[in-house]
C-alpha positions in Angstrom: -158.5 104.7 -26.7 -161.7 106.5 -26.3 -162.9 107.0 -22.4 -165.2 104.5 -21.3 -168.2 103.9 -18.8 -170.3 101.2 -17.6 -174.2 101.2 -16.0 -175.2 98.0 -14.5 -179.2 98.2 -14.2 -181.6 95.9 -12.3 -184.3 96.2 -14.9 -184.2 97.6 -18.8 -186.4 101.0 -17.9 -184.2 101.7 -15.1 -181.2 102.8 -17.6 -183.9 105.0 -19.2 -185.5 106.9 -16.7 -183.4 107.2 -14.5 -179.4 107.7 -16.5 -180.4 107.8 -20.0 -179.2 111.9 -20.4 -175.6 110.6 -19.3 -175.6 107.6 -21.4 -176.3 109.8 -24.3 -173.8 112.8 -23.5 -171.3 111.0 -23.0 -171.7 108.6 -25.7 -172.4 112.0 -27.5 -168.8 112.9 -26.8 -167.3 109.5 -27.5 -166.9 108.0 -24.3 -168.1 103.8 -25.5 -170.9 103.2 -22.6 -171.8 99.9 -22.0 -175.1 98.7 -20.4 -175.2 95.8 -18.1 -178.9 95.1 -17.7 -179.5 92.2 -14.9 -182.7 91.2 -15.6 -185.6 92.3 -18.4 -187.9 92.8 -16.0 -190.3 90.3 -17.2 -192.2 89.7 -13.9 -192.4 92.7 -12.3 -191.6 95.5 -14.4 -193.3 94.5 -17.0 -197.1 95.2 -16.4 -198.7 96.8 -19.5 -197.4 93.3 -21.5 -198.9 91.2 -18.4 -202.7 92.9 -19.6 -202.3 91.4 -23.2 -204.4 87.7 -23.4 -202.3 85.1 -24.5 -199.4 86.4 -22.6 -196.3 84.3 -21.4 -193.1 84.7 -20.0 -191.3 83.9 -23.0 -193.6 86.5 -24.9 -192.6 89.5 -22.5 -189.0 88.5 -22.3 -188.4 88.8 -25.5 -190.4 91.9 -25.7 -188.7 94.1 -23.0 -184.9 92.3 -24.5 -186.3 94.3 -27.7 -187.4 97.4 -26.0 -183.9 97.4 -24.2 -182.2 96.9 -27.2 -183.2 99.3 -29.2 -183.3 102.2 -26.1 -179.5 101.3 -26.1 -179.4 101.9 -29.3 -180.6 104.7 -29.5 -178.9 106.3 -26.7 -175.8 105.5 -28.5 -174.5 102.3 -25.6 -174.1 98.7 -26.6 -175.7 96.8 -24.3 -175.3 92.8 -22.8 -177.7 91.0 -20.5 -177.6 88.8 -17.5 -180.9 87.2 -17.4 -180.8 86.7 -13.9 -184.3 87.0 -13.3 -186.3 89.7 -11.4 -188.9 89.9 -8.7 -186.5 88.5 -7.1 -183.2 89.3 -9.0 -181.0 86.1 -7.8 -177.0 86.5 -8.8 -174.9 83.9 -9.4 -171.2 83.4 -9.0 -170.7 82.8 -13.0 -172.8 86.2 -13.6 -170.1 88.4 -10.5 -167.3 86.3 -12.7 -168.3 88.3 -15.6 -169.2 91.4 -14.2 -165.9 91.3 -13.0 -164.2 90.3 -16.8 -166.5 93.7 -17.9 -164.9 95.7 -15.5 -161.6 94.2 -16.2 -162.3 95.0 -20.3 -163.7 98.8 -20.2 -161.7 100.1 -17.8 -164.2 102.4 -17.5 -164.0 106.0 -16.1 -167.0 106.0 -14.0 -170.1 104.2 -12.9 -173.9 104.4 -13.1 -176.3 102.2 -10.6 -179.1 102.8 -8.2 -179.3 103.9 -5.1 -178.3 101.6 -1.6 -181.6 101.3 -0.6 -184.9 101.2 -1.9 -187.8 99.8 0.1 -189.9 99.5 -2.9 -188.1 97.6 -5.0 -185.2 95.1 -3.4 -184.3 94.4 -6.7 -182.1 97.9 -7.3 -180.5 97.2 -4.5 -179.5 94.0 -5.0 -177.9 96.0 -8.2 -175.7 97.9 -6.4 -174.4 95.6 -4.1 -173.6 93.2 -7.2 -172.4 96.3 -9.1 -169.4 97.3 -5.9 -168.8 93.2 -5.8 -167.7 93.2 -8.5 -165.9 96.4 -9.1 -163.9 95.6 -5.8 -163.0 92.0 -6.8 -161.8 93.3 -10.0 -158.8 95.3 -8.1 -157.7 92.3 -6.5 -154.4 91.0 -8.4 -155.1 87.4 -6.9 -158.0 87.2 -8.3 -157.2 85.8 -11.7 -153.6 86.5 -10.9 -152.1 85.7 -14.5 -154.7 87.7 -16.4 -153.4 91.3 -18.4 -155.4 94.1 -17.4 -155.1 97.6 -16.9 -158.3 98.5 -14.2 -158.4 101.6 -11.9 -161.5 101.3 -9.2 -164.0 104.0 -11.2 -165.8 106.2 -8.9 -169.4 105.3 -8.6 -172.6 107.4 -9.4 -176.1 106.1 -7.9 -179.1 107.7 -10.0 -182.1 109.0 -8.6 -185.0 106.3 -7.7 -188.3 106.4 -8.3 -189.2 108.1 -4.6 -186.3 109.3 -3.5 -187.5 110.9 0.0 -188.0 107.2 0.8 -184.6 105.5 -0.3 -182.4 108.3 1.6 -181.4 109.3 -1.4 -179.6 113.3 -1.4 -178.7 114.7 -5.0 -174.8 115.7 -5.4 -174.6 115.9 -8.8 -177.0 117.5 -11.1 -176.1 116.5 -14.3 -177.3 119.1 -17.2 -179.1 116.8 -20.0 -180.2 120.2 -22.2 -177.8 119.1 -25.0 -179.7 115.3 -25.7 -182.9 115.6 -23.9 -184.9 114.9 -26.8 -182.8 111.6 -27.2 -183.7 110.9 -23.7 -187.5 111.6 -24.1 -188.0 109.9 -27.8 -186.2 106.9 -25.7 -188.9 106.9 -23.3 -191.5 106.0 -26.5 -189.6 102.7 -26.7 -190.4 101.1 -23.2 -194.1 101.1 -24.3 -194.2 98.2 -21.3 -194.2 101.1 -19.0 -196.2 104.0 -21.2 -197.7 105.5 -17.0 -193.9 106.4 -16.7 -192.9 109.4 -19.3 -195.3 111.9 -18.1 -193.4 111.4 -14.7 -190.1 111.4 -15.5 -190.2 114.3 -17.9 -191.5 116.1 -14.6 -188.3 114.6 -12.6 -185.8 115.8 -14.9 -188.0 119.6 -15.4 -187.9 119.3 -11.8 -183.6 119.1 -11.5 -182.9 121.4 -14.1 -184.8 124.2 -12.5 -182.4 122.6 -9.0 -179.4 122.6 -11.6 -179.7 126.0 -12.2 -179.7 127.4 -9.4 -177.2 126.1 -8.2 -175.1 127.0 -10.8 -176.4 130.3 -12.0 -176.1 128.9 -16.0 -179.5 127.8 -17.9 -180.6 124.5 -17.6 -184.0 122.9 -18.3 -183.3 119.6 -18.1 -181.5 117.7 -15.4 -180.4 114.3 -13.8 -179.8 114.1 -10.2 -176.9 111.3 -9.1 -175.3 110.7 -6.0 -171.5 110.2 -5.2 -170.8 106.7 -3.4 -167.1 107.8 -2.8 -166.2 111.6 -2.1 -163.9 113.2 -4.4 -160.4 114.1 -4.7 -159.4 117.5 -5.1 -155.6 119.2 -5.4 -158.0 122.7 -5.0 -161.9 123.3 -4.2 -162.5 126.3 -6.6 
């Protein structure tokens, strides 16, 4: 069986701006990549859409769903929507039960999700809390005790928030995404509702590429930054 990766994202744009390179890179390497998108971002993440005359909640949700599906496909991932609503994000027991099942079904080699803090958007740390809770419960033999599954609690990588200094985010991993940058950049253009962020996240990728090259001594133009939630267990340090 091929390896798998799981992305738990609050809104559609988040997985593109912050983890699109990792998704595309691992998909290209043969990983089955799955995105769980908790909300469509219909209230707080669709400013351009709401400026259009005659816009309705149903139209905004449909538009964001279409964008997210096309973005996921371009990155080489599958996507599942929970439609939990945003601003605020309110997740239910049914949502939790479904995510636990996904962990067990997918048995991901790693999980990507939001930073632990974000004073500008409480949906983001709520998504992280939710992803963590499901990851923990999925390990419990007493949860659906007669179900057959193979599951090892995966490492969790927190992707870079919009304002990292305000979120106490410190990069511990810089992923070289040069190989898939063009895919990620084209995916930006699918997100018409947030076009004001296209140039911003290109600058972020360039900045992280400079840092990645400086820390490895290897050429790197574009990078993505991640913070590990758990320590690495190694046999040797070199």
